[in-house]
C-alpha positions in Angstrom: 10.8 -1.3 -41.6 12.5 2.1 -41.6 12.7 2.4 -45.4 9.0 1.3 -45.7 8.0 3.9 -43.2 10.1 6.5 -45.0 8.5 5.6 -48.4 4.9 5.7 -47.0 5.6 9.0 -45.1 7.2 10.8 -48.0 4.6 9.6 -50.5 1.8 10.9 -48.2 3.5 14.3 -47.8 3.9 14.5 -51.6 0.2 13.8 -52.2 -0.7 16.4 -49.5 1.6 19.0 -51.2 -0.2 18.4 -54.5 -3.6 18.9 -53.0 -2.4 22.2 -51.4 -0.3 23.3 -54.3 0.5 27.0 -54.5 -0.6 27.7 -51.0 1.2 28.4 -47.7 0.0 25.0 -46.5 1.8 23.4 -49.4 5.1 25.0 -48.3 4.6 23.9 -44.8 4.1 20.3 -46.0 7.4 20.6 -47.8 9.2 22.0 -44.7 7.6 19.1 -42.7 8.8 16.5 -45.1 12.4 17.8 -45.3 12.5 18.2 -41.5 11.2 14.7 -40.9 13.7 13.2 -43.3 16.6 15.1 -41.8 15.4 14.3 -38.3 15.4 10.6 -38.9 18.8 10.8 -40.6 20.1 12.9 -37.8 19.0 10.5 -35.1 20.4 7.4 -36.6 23.6 8.8 -38.0 24.5 11.8 -35.8 23.0 11.3 -32.3 26.1 9.9 -30.8 28.2 12.5 -32.6 26.1 15.4 -31.2 26.2 13.9 -27.7 29.9 13.4 -27.7 30.5 17.0 -29.1 28.2 18.5 -26.4 29.9 16.5 -23.6 33.3 17.8 -24.8 32.2 21.4 -25.3 30.3 21.8 -22.1 31.9 19.2 -19.8 28.7 17.2 -19.7 28.3 13.5 -18.9 25.4 12.5 -21.1 25.5 8.8 -22.0 26.2 8.2 -25.7 23.4 6.1 -27.2 24.2 2.9 -29.1 22.5 3.2 -32.4 23.0 1.0 -35.4 23.2 2.9 -38.7 20.6 1.5 -41.1 22.0 0.6 -44.6 21.5 3.2 -47.3 19.8 5.8 -45.0 21.9 8.6 -46.4 21.1 7.8 -50.0 17.4 7.1 -49.8 16.9 10.2 -47.5 18.5 12.5 -50.1 16.7 10.8 -52.9 13.3 11.4 -51.2 14.2 15.0 -50.3 14.9 15.7 -53.9 11.6 14.1 -54.8 9.6 16.3 -52.4 11.4 19.5 -53.7 10.7 18.5 -57.3 7.0 17.9 -56.5 6.8 21.3 -54.8 8.5 23.0 -57.8 5.8 21.3 -60.0 8.6 19.7 -62.1 7.1 16.2 -61.5 3.8 14.6 -60.3 3.7 11.9 -57.6 3.5 8.5 -59.4 1.3 5.7 -58.2 2.3 4.3 -54.8 3.8 1.1 -56.1 5.9 2.9 -58.7 7.2 5.3 -56.0 8.1 2.4 -53.8 10.0 0.8 -56.6 11.8 4.1 -57.3 13.1 4.3 -53.8 13.9 0.7 -53.1 15.3 -0.4 -56.5 18.1 -2.5 -55.2 21.1 -1.8 -57.5 21.4 1.8 -56.4 19.9 1.5 -53.0 22.9 0.8 -50.8 25.5 3.3 -52.0 23.9 5.3 -54.9 23.9 6.8 -57.3 21.3 9.3 -56.0 18.6 9.0 -58.6 15.8 11.4 -59.6 12.3 10.2 -60.3 12.2 11.7 -63.8 15.3 9.7 -64.7 14.0 6.2 -64.1 10.2 6.3 -63.9 9.7 6.3 -67.7 12.1 3.4 -67.9 10.2 1.4 -65.3 7.1 1.8 -67.3 8.8 0.4 -70.4 10.6 -2.4 -68.7 8.3 -5.1 -70.2 9.9 -4.8 -73.6 11.7 -8.0 -74.6 13.4 -6.8 -77.7 16.6 -5.7 -76.0 17.0 -8.4 -73.3 20.2 -9.9 -74.8 21.8 -6.5 -75.3 20.9 -5.4 -71.8 22.3 -8.6 -70.2 25.6 -8.4 -72.2 26.2 -4.7 -71.6 25.1 -5.0 -67.9 27.2 -8.1 -67.2 30.3 -6.4 -68.7 29.9 -3.3 -66.6 29.3 -5.4 -63.5 32.3 -7.5 -64.2 34.7 -4.5 -64.6 33.3 -3.0 -61.4 33.8 -6.2 -59.6 37.5 -6.4 -60.6 38.0 -2.8 -59.6 36.7 -3.7 -56.1 38.1 -7.1 -55.2 41.5 -6.8 -56.9 42.6 -3.1 -56.9 40.6 -1.5 -54.1 41.0 -4.4 -51.6 44.7 -4.8 -52.6 45.3 -1.1 -51.8 43.4 -1.4 -48.5 46.3 -3.5 -47.0 48.8 -0.7 -47.5 46.5 2.1 -46.3 45.4 0.1 -43.2 49.0 -0.5 -42.2 49.7 3.2 -42.0 46.4 4.6 -40.7 45.8 1.8 -38.2 49.4 2.3 -37.0 48.8 6.0 -36.6 45.6 5.2 -34.6 47.7 2.9 -32.3 50.2 5.7 -31.6 52.9 4.8 -34.2 54.4 7.7 -36.1 54.8 6.9 -39.8 57.9 8.0 -41.7 57.6 10.5 -44.6 57.5 7.7 -47.3 55.1 5.5 -45.3 52.7 8.4 -44.8 52.6 9.3 -48.5 52.5 5.7 -49.7 49.6 4.9 -47.3 47.7 8.0 -48.2 48.0 7.5 -51.9 47.1 3.8 -51.4 43.9 4.9 -49.6 43.1 7.4 -52.4 43.3 4.5 -54.9 41.3 2.2 -52.5 38.4 4.6 -52.2 38.5 5.5 -55.9 38.3 1.9 -57.1 36.0 0.8 -54.2 33.3 3.4 -55.0 33.9 3.5 -58.7 33.7 -0.3 -58.7 30.4 -0.3 -56.8 29.0 2.4 -59.1 29.9 0.3 -62.1 28.3 -2.8 -60.5 25.1 -0.8 -59.7 24.9 0.5 -63.3 25.6 -3.0 -64.6 22.9 -4.7 -62.4 20.3 -2.0 -63.3 21.1 -2.4 -67.0 20.5 -6.1 -66.8 16.9 -5.1 -66.0 16.8 -2.6 -68.8 17.3 0.4 -66.6 19.9 3.1 -67.2 21.2 4.7 -64.0 23.1 8.0 -64.0 26.9 7.7 -64.0 28.5 8.6 -60.7 32.2 8.8 -61.9 34.0 10.1 -64.9 37.7 9.5 -64.3 38.0 12.1 -61.5 41.7 11.6 -61.0 42.2 12.9 -64.6 40.9 16.2 -63.4 43.2 19.2 -63.9 41.4 21.3 -61.1 39.4 20.8 -58.0 36.3 22.3 -59.8 36.7 19.6 -62.5 37.3 16.9 -59.8 33.9 17.6 -58.3 32.2 17.5 -61.7 33.6 13.9 -62.0 33.6 12.5 -58.4 30.3 11.3 -56.9 28.4 13.2 -59.7 24.9 12.6 -58.3 25.8 13.8 -54.8 27.4 17.0 -56.4 24.2 17.4 -58.4 22.1 17.1 -55.3 24.2 19.5 -53.2 24.1 22.0 -56.1 20.4 21.9 -57.0 18.9 21.4 -53.5 21.3 23.3 -51.3 23.7 25.6 -53.1 21.0 27.1 -55.4 18.4 27.6 -52.6 21.1 29.3 -50.6 21.5 31.8 -53.4 24.1 30.1 -55.5 26.2 32.7 -57.4 23.3 35.2 -57.7 24.2 37.4 -54.7 27.7 38.5 -55.4 31.1 36.8 -55.1 31.5 36.8 -51.4 28.1 35.3 -50.8 28.9 32.7 -53.5 32.1 31.7 -51.7 30.2 31.5 -48.4 27.6 29.2 -50.0 30.3 27.0 -51.5 32.0 26.6 -48.1 28.7 25.8 -46.3 27.8 23.2 -49.0 31.2 21.5 -48.7 31.1 21.5 -44.9 27.7 19.9 -44.9 28.8 17.5 -47.7 31.7 16.4 -45.5 29.4 15.9 -42.6 27.0 13.8 -44.8 29.9 11.4 -45.4 30.4 10.6 -41.7 29.5 11.7 -38.2 32.9 13.1 -37.1 34.9 16.3 -37.1 37.4 14.6 -39.5 34.8 14.5 -42.2 33.9 18.1 -41.5 37.6 18.9 -41.9 37.7 17.0 -45.2 34.7 18.9 -46.5 36.3 22.2 -45.3 39.5 21.5 -47.1 37.7 20.8 -50.4 35.7 24.0 -49.8 38.9 25.9 -49.4 40.3 24.3 -52.5 37.2 25.3 -54.5 37.4 28.9 -53.2 41.0 29.2 -54.3 40.2 27.6 -57.7 37.2 29.9 -58.3 39.2 33.0 -57.2 42.1 32.0 -59.5 39.8 31.6 -62.5 38.2 35.0 -61.7 41.7 36.6 -61.6 43.1 34.7 -64.5 40.2 33.9 -66.9 42.6 32.4 -69.5 43.6 29.7 -67.0 40.3 27.9 -67.8 41.3 27.5 -71.4 41.0 23.8 -72.2 43.5 24.1 -75.0 46.7 23.8 -72.9 49.9 22.0 -73.6 50.2 18.4 -72.6 53.0 19.3 -70.2 50.9 21.9 -68.4 47.9 19.5 -68.3 50.1 16.9 -66.6 51.4 19.5 -64.1 47.8 20.5 -63.2 46.8 16.9 -62.9 49.6 16.2 -60.5 48.8 19.3 -58.5 45.1 18.3 -58.3 45.9 14.7 -57.4 48.3 15.8 -54.7 45.7 18.2 -53.1 43.0 15.5 -53.2 45.4 13.0 -51.7 46.3 15.4 -48.9 42.6 15.8 -48.0 42.0 12.0 -47.9 44.0 11.9 -44.6 41.2 13.2 -42.3 38.6 11.2 -44.4 40.5 7.9 -43.6 41.9 8.7 -40.2 39.9 7.7 -37.1 40.4 10.9 -35.3 42.2 14.3 -35.3 45.2 12.9 -33.5 45.8 10.3 -36.2 45.2 12.9 -38.9 47.8 15.2 -37.4 50.3 12.4 -37.0 50.1 11.4 -40.7 50.2 15.0 -41.9 53.2 15.6 -39.7 55.0 12.9 -41.5 53.8 14.0 -44.9 55.4 17.4 -44.3 58.6 15.7 -43.2 58.6 17.7 -40.0 60.8 15.0 -38.5 63.0 14.8 -41.6 62.9 12.2 -44.4 64.0 8.7 -43.8 63.5 5.3 -45.5 60.6 3.2 -44.4 61.5 1.1 -41.3 61.2 -2.2 -43.2 64.0 -1.2 -45.6 66.4 -0.9 -42.7 68.2 -4.0 -41.4 66.3 -4.0 -38.1 65.0 -7.4 -36.8 62.4 -7.7 -34.2 61.1 -4.2 -34.5 57.5 -4.6 -33.3 56.7 -1.0 -34.2 57.3 -1.5 -37.9 54.3 -0.4 -40.0 55.5 -2.3 -43.1 56.5 -5.8 -42.3 60.1 -6.9 -43.2 58.8 -9.2 -45.9 56.5 -6.6 -47.3 52.9 -5.5 -47.0 50.6 -8.5 -47.7 47.2 -8.4 -49.4 44.8 -11.0 -50.6 44.6 -10.8 -54.3 44.1 -12.7 -57.5 42.7 -16.2 -57.0 42.9 -15.7 -53.2 46.6 -16.3 -53.0 48.7 -14.1 -50.7 50.9 -11.7 -52.8 54.0 -10.1 -51.3 55.0 -6.7 -52.5 57.9 -5.2 -50.7 58.1 -1.5 -49.9 60.8 -1.2 -52.7 58.2 -2.4 -55.2 55.3 -0.5 -53.7 56.1 2.9 -55.3 56.2 1.2 -58.7 52.9 -0.5 -57.9 51.3 2.8 -57.0 52.7 4.5 -60.2 51.2 1.7 -62.3 47.8 2.2 -60.8 48.1 6.0 -61.2 48.9 5.4 -64.9 45.8 3.3 -65.2 43.7 6.1 -63.7 45.3 8.8 -65.9 45.7 7.1 -69.3 43.4 4.1 -69.7 39.8 4.7 -70.8 37.1 4.5 -68.1 34.4 1.9 -68.1 31.8 4.2 -69.6 34.3 5.2 -72.4 34.8 1.6 -73.3 31.0 1.0 -73.3 30.0 4.5 -74.6 28.6 3.3 -77.9 26.0 1.2 -76.1 24.8 3.9 -73.8 25.1 1.9 -70.5 24.0 4.8 -68.3 22.8 8.4 -68.1 25.2 11.3 -68.3 24.6 14.4 -66.2 24.6 17.7 -68.1 27.0 19.2 -65.6 29.6 16.3 -66.0 32.0 16.1 -68.9 30.6 14.4 -72.0 31.5 10.7 -72.3 33.3 10.0 -75.5 34.0 6.6 -76.9 37.6 5.5 -76.0 40.1 3.8 -78.2 39.3 0.5 -76.4 35.8 -0.3 -77.4 33.5 -3.1 -76.2 31.8 -5.3 -78.7 29.5 -8.3 -78.1 31.9 -10.9 -79.4 33.7 -14.0 -78.1 36.9 -12.1 -77.0 35.0 -9.8 -74.8 32.8 -12.7 -73.5 36.0 -14.5 -72.5 37.3 -11.4 -70.7 34.1 -10.9 -68.8 34.0 -14.6 -67.9 37.5 -14.4 -66.5 36.7 -11.2 -64.5 33.5 -12.8 -63.1 35.4 -16.0 -62.1 38.2 -14.0 -60.4 35.7 -11.7 -58.7 33.4 -14.5 -57.6 36.3 -16.4 -56.1 37.4 -13.4 -54.1 33.8 -12.7 -53.0 34.0 -15.9 -50.8 36.0 -13.8 -48.4 34.2 -11.0 -46.5 33.8 -7.9 -48.7 33.0 -4.5 -47.4 32.4 -1.4 -49.5 33.6 1.9 -47.9 30.4 3.8 -48.8 28.2 1.3 -47.0 28.9 3.3 -43.8 27.6 6.5 -45.3 
């Protein structure tokens, strides 16, 4: 019922803004709409966080409310705030009520994005009755969905086992070794990458089956050679929302360099808090804000550093540097609390020295071992348990990193068939060397992917971004 009330309320406010367009009352309606959306989001998502923070800061004893976070509230809240602002700016007109309800509740993108704008999909909804492209839409959509499904159930869920061993161990008070901390952190970086990228592919695929093109949310972000480029490729629609509806209204880069840097930090701190109600998420956002400030300051000092025509060796070095910085920042994102964050960072900096993972030492009966003696286990292909020992784990991580860096992305494979919408602020999607074609070979590949993914879906599946 919450989403229904949200749809009705925002639609009514939009119609009221139109009737009072150009007046002070219209601006008050916009302020009311934004405040109401943020108030509902704040209650369901942040009430317990605010109470716990207040108790800690002032020594209070207020009871922490038990509130269940409604699915998709972060996404449909931002989507409707963007709608209200666009109506106020006279960039769009409120559509009929049923079309607006479909726009907000369209199920492929509802749970975890992308954050869609009305002008992107409304014209497509009005042409959805065309039967001329049904076969093409189904084949392109099914391929996109199948690739996303494999990303999730094979790679992301496989990496989750390694990440959980390290971070759950840190939460329980165990101190990881240098290698365990880095292996677990990189494993989580791959887990969230393929989890969210996989979901985004599945959303685009499902929508395309209905003849709707959703905006891309990923463009190979681990190929980025700077943090600025990373945020042009990671969660593209969230970056767009934060830029157009927060960064620009704050003044953007129009009020001098120092104000620009302040705006960037504010946006990234709030972006971190949007991801979760905890100081670890604020820390994650602050780290990326600091990264962006350093990146922009470097480019201002050394303008030639932004030259895209750099040697392959330098490109690789920049890619390694960016990936390392992003991986380091994933620690507070994944850790349950600050104590676990510091414990993992402590090990990553080798402050206690560098030693082999405990499971590589001939120690039997060590209950504190993070990696089991026989290796970290994960449920993988065809549901069988696959054992990968810690000796093999670095090789496994390197293979997955090579997949991220050198294999074409899903949209590059499918680029010739325009599976989704490209943001003007994201890098252009160019056809890759591996191109999809509607033939028997690709049909067989998609069939195998769907069979493997479907079999693995019989076990409980959880997407990381469902909690946001």
